[in-house]
C-alpha positions in Angstrom: 8.0 -26.3 36.1 10.4 -22.7 35.6 9.8 -19.5 37.4 9.0 -18.4 33.9 6.4 -20.6 33.1 4.4 -20.6 36.2 4.3 -16.7 35.4 3.2 -17.7 31.7 0.5 -20.3 33.7 -0.9 -18.0 36.3 -3.0 -14.9 34.7 -2.8 -13.1 37.8 0.9 -13.3 38.2 1.5 -12.6 34.6 -0.6 -9.7 34.8 1.3 -8.3 38.0 4.9 -8.5 36.4 3.6 -6.8 33.2 2.8 -3.7 35.3 6.2 -3.9 36.8 7.4 -3.6 33.3 5.1 -1.4 31.8 2.3 0.8 32.9 -1.4 -0.2 32.4 -2.5 0.6 28.7 0.8 2.1 27.8 3.6 0.4 25.4 6.6 2.4 26.8 8.3 0.3 29.5 9.2 2.0 32.8 12.5 3.7 33.4 13.9 1.1 35.5 13.4 -1.5 32.9 14.5 0.9 30.0 17.9 1.9 32.0 18.8 -1.5 33.7 16.8 -4.8 33.2 17.2 -4.2 29.1 21.0 -4.1 29.6 20.6 -8.1 30.8 18.8 -9.3 28.0 19.4 -7.7 24.8 22.5 -7.4 22.8 24.0 -5.0 21.1 26.8 -5.4 18.5 30.2 -3.4 18.2 30.2 -0.2 16.7 26.5 0.2 16.9 24.7 3.3 17.3 21.5 4.0 18.5 20.7 8.2 18.6 19.4 9.7 21.9 15.9 10.3 20.3 15.1 6.9 19.3 12.0 5.7 21.3 13.3 2.2 22.4 10.0 0.6 23.6 11.7 -2.9 24.1 11.2 -5.3 26.9 13.5 -8.5 28.2 10.8 -11.1 27.6 10.5 -10.8 24.1 14.1 -10.6 22.0 15.9 -7.5 20.7 19.1 -7.5 19.3 21.4 -5.4 16.8 24.4 -6.5 14.9 27.8 -5.0 14.5 28.2 -1.6 13.1 24.1 -0.9 12.4 22.5 2.4 13.3 18.8 3.7 14.1 18.7 7.0 13.8 16.7 10.2 15.7 13.0 9.8 15.8 12.6 6.3 15.1 10.6 3.6 17.0 11.1 0.3 17.9 9.0 -2.1 19.8 9.1 -5.8 20.5 6.4 -6.0 22.8 4.5 -8.7 20.8 7.3 -10.1 19.0 11.1 -10.0 18.7 13.3 -7.3 16.4 16.4 -8.4 15.2 18.6 -6.2 12.6 21.7 -7.7 11.8 25.1 -5.8 10.5 25.8 -2.9 8.9 22.4 -1.9 8.3 20.5 1.9 9.0 17.5 1.9 10.6 16.7 6.0 9.1 15.4 8.6 10.4 11.3 8.3 11.9 11.1 4.7 11.3 8.3 2.7 13.0 9.6 -1.2 13.7 7.0 -3.1 15.3 8.0 -7.1 15.7 7.8 -9.4 14.9 10.7 -8.2 12.5 14.0 -9.6 11.0 15.6 -7.2 9.1 19.4 -8.7 7.6 22.7 -7.8 7.1 23.1 -4.5 4.9 19.8 -3.2 4.5 18.8 -0.1 3.7 15.6 1.5 5.6 15.5 5.4 4.4 13.0 7.4 6.2 9.5 7.2 7.5 9.0 3.5 6.8 6.5 1.6 9.1 7.2 -2.1 9.3 4.4 -3.6 11.9 4.0 -7.3 12.3 1.3 -6.4 14.3 -2.6 -6.5 13.3 -5.5 -5.6 15.6 -8.6 -8.1 15.4 -12.0 -6.5 13.9 -14.0 -9.4 13.6 -16.7 -9.0 16.5 -18.4 -6.1 15.6 -20.3 -6.3 18.7 -17.0 -5.3 20.6 -14.5 -2.5 20.4 -11.6 -3.1 18.2 -9.7 -2.3 21.1 -10.6 -4.9 23.3 -10.4 -7.7 20.8 -6.8 -8.5 21.1 -4.3 -8.6 18.2 -2.8 -11.0 15.8 1.3 -11.5 14.6 2.9 -12.6 11.5 6.7 -11.9 11.3 8.1 -9.7 8.7 11.3 -10.8 7.0 13.9 -8.3 5.3 16.6 -10.5 3.7 20.0 -9.4 3.4 21.3 -6.3 1.0 17.1 -5.2 0.9 16.7 -1.0 0.0 13.5 0.6 1.2 12.6 3.6 -0.1 11.2 6.5 2.3 7.2 6.2 3.6 7.6 2.6 2.6 5.1 0.6 4.5 5.2 -3.2 5.0 2.6 -4.8 6.5 2.2 -8.4 8.4 3.5 -11.5 7.2 5.5 -10.3 4.4 9.2 -11.5 3.3 11.2 -9.1 1.1 13.7 -10.9 -0.5 17.9 -10.5 -1.0 19.0 -7.4 -2.8 15.3 -6.1 -3.3 14.5 -2.6 -3.9 10.8 -1.5 -2.5 10.3 1.9 -3.9 9.2 5.2 -1.5 5.8 5.6 -0.7 4.8 1.5 -1.9 2.3 -0.3 0.1 4.1 -4.4 0.5 0.9 -6.3 0.8 2.8 -9.5 -0.5 6.1 -10.8 -0.4 8.9 -9.7 -3.1 11.1 -11.7 -4.6 15.1 -11.4 -4.5 16.1 -9.6 -6.8 13.2 -7.4 -8.2 12.0 -4.1 -7.7 8.7 -3.3 -6.1 6.4 0.3 -6.2 2.7 1.3 -5.8 0.4 0.7 -3.7 -0.3 -2.3 -3.4 3.2 -3.2 -4.4 3.8 -4.9 -7.8 6.8 -5.8 -9.5 8.5 -3.7 -12.2 11.5 -5.3 -12.3 13.9 -8.1 -12.0 17.8 -8.8 -12.3 18.4 -11.1 -15.3 21.7 -13.4 -14.0 22.4 -14.1 -17.7 22.0 -11.0 -19.1 23.2 -8.9 -16.0 20.8 -6.4 -16.0 17.9 -5.5 -14.7 14.7 -6.7 -16.6 11.3 -4.6 -16.7 8.8 -7.4 -16.2 5.4 -5.0 -17.3 
């Protein structure tokens, strides 16, 4: 059995190593993790820009990668504590975004400002316990290539946004968005799809 498997299978060891990486009841890794350890575990492509005021709450026991010539703008938060965060090439994570894994962002994606994409939900089934003590559930978010997500959008856990889709500003995406379509509203609905035979965007209402 490998060392990592031994740690995972021993609750006390797992708790101890988790404490070494992240202070109790916090999400931000310790300074030595951010400055030293993560450099050996996470992948950054060529020409990547991560602005100095980005909060990178990334840990080595889950995956984080960002492809060539992608950028994360100031005041954003990236968290892979419960699931991988993967960002493709030539993609932009705009000002003030919150990305909580598991999230996969494709190539040539534009995320505007103040977007929340969280693959995490808090469990709340047992009304006899505080929600904070009931753990979490995860369902991956996938944003495929060439998408544009407008400012203040919310993308909920388990959603896939298809290739070259557009999500309008302020939209709350609670279900999958098909490729080559435009989603608006709360909850989101599809108002346009690209018609390949007519070579134009066509209203669906």
